[in-house]
ZADO-1210 file (C-alpha; in nm, 4 decimals, padded with zeros to 6 digits):
<atoms>
<atom x="-24.6644" y="09.2974" z="03.8352" code="MET" pos="1"/>
<atom x="-24.6060" y="09.3582" z="03.4656" code="ASP" pos="2"/>
<atom x="-24.2903" y="09.5096" z="03.3173" code="ASP" pos="3"/>
<atom x="-24.4456" y="09.8532" z="03.2621" code="ASP" pos="4"/>
<atom x="-24.5487" y="09.8800" z="03.6279" code="ASP" pos="5"/>
<atom x="-24.2061" y="09.7672" z="03.7431" code="LEU" pos="6"/>
<atom x="-24.0404" y="10.0226" z="03.5121" code="ASP" pos="7"/>
<atom x="-24.2475" y="10.3040" z="03.6667" code="GLU" pos="8"/>
<atom x="-24.1667" y="10.1920" z="04.0192" code="ILE" pos="9"/>
<atom x="-23.7952" y="10.1642" z="03.9453" code="LEU" pos="10"/>
<atom x="-23.7954" y="10.5157" z="03.7956" code="ARG" pos="11"/>
<atom x="-23.9711" y="10.6441" z="04.1066" code="ALA" pos="12"/>
<atom x="-23.7151" y="10.4731" z="04.3307" code="LEU" pos="13"/>
<atom x="-23.4223" y="10.6150" z="04.1340" code="ALA" pos="14"/>
<atom x="-23.4156" y="10.9432" z="04.3307" code="HIS" pos="15"/>
<atom x="-23.2640" y="10.9313" z="04.6817" code="PRO" pos="16"/>
<atom x="-23.5146" y="11.1809" z="04.8253" code="ALA" pos="17"/>
<atom x="-23.8037" y="10.9622" z="04.7133" code="ARG" pos="18"/>
<atom x="-23.6491" y="10.6629" z="04.8868" code="ARG" pos="19"/>
<atom x="-23.6097" y="10.8741" z="05.2009" code="THR" pos="20"/>
<atom x="-23.9784" y="10.9684" z="05.1882" code="PHE" pos="21"/>
<atom x="-24.0845" y="10.6065" z="05.1376" code="LEU" pos="22"/>
<atom x="-23.8766" y="10.4886" z="05.4337" code="ARG" pos="23"/>
<atom x="-24.0164" y="10.7664" z="05.6526" code="ALA" pos="24"/>
<atom x="-24.3754" y="10.6768" z="05.5641" code="CYS" pos="25"/>
<atom x="-24.3265" y="10.3042" z="05.6100" code="LEU" pos="26"/>
<atom x="-24.3566" y="10.3073" z="05.9877" code="THR" pos="27"/>
<atom x="-24.5722" y="10.6171" z="06.0356" code="LYS" pos="28"/>
<atom x="-24.8036" y="10.8301" z="05.8202" code="ALA" pos="29"/>
<atom x="-24.6580" y="11.1769" z="05.7685" code="ARG" pos="30"/>
<atom x="-24.7661" y="11.5147" z="05.6370" code="ALA" pos="31"/>
<atom x="-24.5878" y="11.6768" z="05.3419" code="ALA" pos="32"/>
<atom x="-24.4303" y="11.9351" z="05.5717" code="GLY" pos="33"/>
<atom x="-24.2823" y="11.6590" z="05.7863" code="ASP" pos="34"/>
<atom x="-24.1355" y="11.4970" z="05.4773" code="LEU" pos="35"/>
<atom x="-24.0010" y="11.8275" z="05.3530" code="SER" pos="36"/>
<atom x="-23.8101" y="11.8655" z="05.6800" code="ALA" pos="37"/>
<atom x="-23.6240" y="11.5427" z="05.6000" code="LEU" pos="38"/>
<atom x="-23.4490" y="11.6982" z="05.3009" code="SER" pos="39"/>
<atom x="-23.2979" y="12.0255" z="05.1928" code="ASP" pos="40"/>
<atom x="-23.5407" y="12.0454" z="04.8986" code="LEU" pos="41"/>
<atom x="-23.8017" y="12.3169" z="04.8650" code="SER" pos="42"/>
<atom x="-24.1604" y="12.2295" z="04.9541" code="LEU" pos="43"/>
<atom x="-24.2523" y="12.2626" z="04.5849" code="ALA" pos="44"/>
<atom x="-23.9839" y="12.0106" z="04.4856" code="THR" pos="45"/>
<atom x="-24.0875" y="11.7736" z="04.7637" code="VAL" pos="46"/>
<atom x="-24.4450" y="11.8027" z="04.6392" code="SER" pos="47"/>
<atom x="-24.3358" y="11.6978" z="04.2891" code="GLU" pos="48"/>
<atom x="-24.1502" y="11.3968" z="04.4292" code="HIS" pos="49"/>
<atom x="-24.4552" y="11.2990" z="04.6342" code="LEU" pos="50"/>
<atom x="-24.6682" y="11.3268" z="04.3220" code="LYS" pos="51"/>
<atom x="-24.4417" y="11.0783" z="04.1406" code="VAL" pos="52"/>
<atom x="-24.4652" y="10.8353" z="04.4325" code="LEU" pos="53"/>
<atom x="-24.8449" y="10.8707" z="04.4476" code="ARG" pos="54"/>
<atom x="-24.8742" y="10.8131" z="04.0727" code="LYS" pos="55"/>
<atom x="-24.6955" y="10.4786" z="04.1041" code="THR" pos="56"/>
<atom x="-24.9015" y="10.3851" z="04.4096" code="GLY" pos="57"/>
<atom x="-24.5945" y="10.3582" z="04.6326" code="LEU" pos="58"/>
<atom x="-24.7369" y="10.6353" z="04.8513" code="LEU" pos="59"/>
<atom x="-25.1009" y="10.6530" z="04.9532" code="GLN" pos="60"/>
<atom x="-25.2654" y="10.9760" z="05.0649" code="LEU" pos="61"/>
<atom x="-25.5166" y="10.9618" z="05.3518" code="ASP" pos="62"/>
<atom x="-25.7165" y="11.2400" z="05.5095" code="ARG" pos="63"/>
<atom x="-25.6878" y="11.2595" z="05.8879" code="ARG" pos="64"/>
<atom x="-25.9003" y="11.5403" z="06.0175" code="GLY" pos="65"/>
<atom x="-25.7720" y="11.8590" z="05.8562" code="ARG" pos="66"/>
<atom x="-25.4492" y="11.6971" z="05.7418" code="PHE" pos="67"/>
<atom x="-25.3474" y="11.4877" z="05.4438" code="TRP" pos="68"/>
<atom x="-25.1081" y="11.2134" z="05.5477" code="MET" pos="69"/>
<atom x="-24.8793" y="11.0008" z="05.3338" code="TYR" pos="70"/>
<atom x="-24.8114" y="10.6336" z="05.3987" code="ARG" pos="71"/>
<atom x="-24.6056" y="10.3812" z="05.2065" code="THR" pos="72"/>
<atom x="-24.7898" y="10.0949" z="05.0411" code="ASP" pos="73"/>
<atom x="-24.5670" y="09.8226" z="05.1849" code="ALA" pos="74"/>
<atom x="-24.7415" y="09.5501" z="04.9822" code="ALA" pos="75"/>
<atom x="-24.6646" y="09.7258" z="04.6538" code="LEU" pos="76"/>
<atom x="-24.3049" y="09.7842" z="04.7601" code="LEU" pos="77"/>
<atom x="-24.2714" y="09.4149" z="04.8468" code="GLU" pos="78"/>
<atom x="-24.4326" y="09.3232" z="04.5139" code="GLY" pos="79"/>
<atom x="-24.1685" y="09.5272" z="04.3329" code="ALA" pos="80"/>
<atom x="-23.8926" y="09.3592" z="04.5349" code="ALA" pos="81"/>
<atom x="-24.0361" y="09.0195" z="04.4428" code="LEU" pos="82"/>
<atom x="-24.0514" y="09.1153" z="04.0745" code="ALA" pos="83"/>
<atom x="-23.6857" y="09.2183" z="04.0893" code="ILE" pos="84"/>
<atom x="-23.5878" y="08.8905" z="04.2578" code="ARG" pos="85"/>
<atom x="-23.7720" y="08.7009" z="03.9840" code="LYS" pos="86"/>
<atom x="-23.5484" y="08.8636" z="03.7230" code="LEU" pos="87"/>
<atom x="-23.2785" y="08.6200" z="03.8319" code="GLY" pos="88"/>
<atom x="-23.5025" y="08.3144" z="03.7947" code="ASP" pos="89"/>
<atom x="-23.4256" y="08.0928" z="03.5056" code="ARG" pos="90"/>
</atoms>
């Protein structure tokens, strides 16, 4: 992961609601309405946060029947964690 990608991911992780959404989608794919229910934010604001997470690749969007479901890309999240750990390498 290059520095620019890591910068984008860290910016995306900077908001607590985005981290909540990522955690929720780590174990189970969820619809936007389900994610909205996890916060006191408006659906429009939640949608903007989801857009940021999709842009970085941290959230993937899959179609399941009539519904669009979000899931966390655990491999990308782990890649970011590894990149952060490497910052301490000498």
